[in-house]
C-alpha positions as CSV (number, residue, x, y, z in Angstrom):
1,M,-0.2,0.2,-0.3
2,N,1.5,3.3,-0.9
3,S,1.3,6.3,1.1
4,T,-1.4,7.9,-0.5
5,D,-3.5,4.9,0.2
6,R,-2.7,4.8,3.9
7,S,-3.1,8.4,4.3
8,D,-6.4,8.3,2.1
9,L,-7.5,5.4,5.0
10,I,-6.1,7.6,7.1
11,A,-8.0,10.4,6.3
12,L,-11.5,8.7,5.9
13,R,-10.7,7.0,9.3
14,D,-10.7,10.9,11.2
15,A,-13.6,12.2,9.1
16,L,-15.7,9.1,10.6
17,R,-14.1,9.8,14.2
18,E,-15.2,13.6,13.9
19,F,-18.5,12.7,12.3
20,A,-19.6,10.3,15.3
21,E,-18.1,12.7,18.0
22,A,-20.2,15.6,16.6
23,R,-23.3,13.3,17.1
24,D,-22.1,11.9,20.3
25,W,-22.4,8.6,18.7
26,G,-19.1,7.2,20.6
27,Q,-21.5,5.6,23.0
28,F,-22.8,3.6,20.7
29,H,-20.1,2.8,18.8
30,T,-19.1,-0.3,20.6
31,P,-17.1,-3.0,18.7
32,K,-20.3,-5.3,19.0
33,N,-22.7,-2.9,17.7
34,L,-19.8,-1.8,15.0
35,A,-19.5,-5.3,13.8
36,M,-23.3,-5.9,14.0
37,A,-23.8,-2.8,11.5
38,L,-21.3,-3.9,9.3
39,I,-22.9,-7.5,9.2
40,G,-26.1,-6.1,8.4
41,E,-24.2,-3.9,5.4
42,A,-22.7,-6.8,4.1
43,A,-26.1,-8.2,3.8
44,E,-27.5,-5.3,2.0
45,V,-24.5,-5.7,-0.9
46,V,-25.5,-9.4,-0.7
47,E,-29.1,-8.8,-1.2
48,H,-28.6,-7.2,-4.8
49,F,-27.1,-10.4,-5.9
50,Q,-29.6,-12.9,-4.3
51,W,-31.4,-15.0,-7.2
52,R,-29.3,-13.5,-9.8
53,T,-27.1,-15.8,-11.8
54,P,-23.4,-15.7,-11.8
55,E,-23.8,-14.0,-15.3
56,A,-26.3,-11.5,-14.2
57,S,-24.6,-10.6,-11.0
58,A,-21.1,-9.9,-13.0
59,R,-23.4,-7.1,-15.3
60,L,-25.7,-5.3,-13.2
61,P,-27.7,-2.6,-14.6
62,E,-26.5,0.9,-13.7
63,A,-28.8,1.7,-11.1
64,D,-28.2,-1.4,-9.2
65,R,-24.4,-0.7,-9.7
66,A,-24.9,2.5,-7.9
67,E,-27.1,1.2,-5.2
68,V,-24.0,-1.5,-5.0
69,A,-21.5,1.1,-4.5
70,L,-23.4,3.0,-1.8
71,E,-23.7,-0.5,-0.1
72,L,-19.9,-0.8,-0.4
73,A,-19.3,2.4,1.0
74,D,-21.6,1.8,4.1
75,V,-19.4,-1.4,4.8
76,L,-16.2,0.2,4.0
77,L,-17.1,2.8,6.7
78,Y,-18.6,0.5,9.2
79,L,-15.0,-1.6,8.9
80,V,-13.0,1.5,8.8
81,R,-14.8,3.1,12.2
82,L,-14.7,-0.6,14.0
83,A,-10.7,-0.6,13.3
84,D,-10.7,2.4,14.7
85,V,-12.8,1.9,17.7
86,L,-10.5,-1.5,18.3
87,D,-7.2,1.0,17.6
88,V,-6.4,-1.5,14.6
89,D,-4.1,0.0,12.0
90,L,-6.0,-1.5,8.8
91,A,-3.2,-0.4,6.3
92,E,-0.4,-2.6,8.4
93,V,-2.5,-5.7,9.2
94,A,-4.1,-5.9,5.7
95,Q,-0.4,-5.7,4.1
96,R,0.2,-8.4,7.1
97,K,-2.6,-10.6,6.0
98,L,-1.6,-10.3,2.3
99,A,1.6,-11.9,3.0
100,I,0.3,-14.5,4.9
101,N,-1.9,-15.3,2.0
102,E,1.2,-15.1,-0.4
103,A,2.6,-17.7,1.7
104,R,-0.5,-20.0,2.0
105,Y,-1.4,-19.5,-1.8
106,P,2.1,-19.8,-3.9
107,A,0.7,-19.0,-7.2
108,E,2.4,-21.8,-8.8
109,K,0.1,-23.9,-6.5
110,A,-2.9,-21.7,-6.4
111,H,-3.3,-20.6,-9.8
112,G,-7.1,-21.4,-11.3
113,R,-7.8,-22.7,-7.8
114,A,-10.2,-21.9,-5.5
115,D,-9.1,-24.8,-2.8
116,K,-8.0,-23.9,0.6
117,Y,-4.7,-23.5,1.1
118,T,-4.6,-26.7,3.1
119,R,-5.9,-28.4,0.1
120,L,-3.1,-27.2,-2.5
């Protein structure tokens, strides 16, 4: 992750923190509540794909794509806020997790396969 990406994530975290503080929502932004809200928003993303064929899900009408984009933003916002409340550096831990996945799923073994790393 380059420094611009990292600073964008920090700016987003800070904006969310200010947004919540201005509304005195910190009292509601417990890890439990934020995790539940995150799952609720993720379910709203899924709703747009439920009952569609894989092909149809890959070519959503523009109006549906716009709605999915807003739901994805909600997921991101709750994720960033939850990480902030838990004092998790998302950029750092995402890089660490990517390195773990690189080791678990070497390209020469995982290429074109959807198997779990324990089955490669």
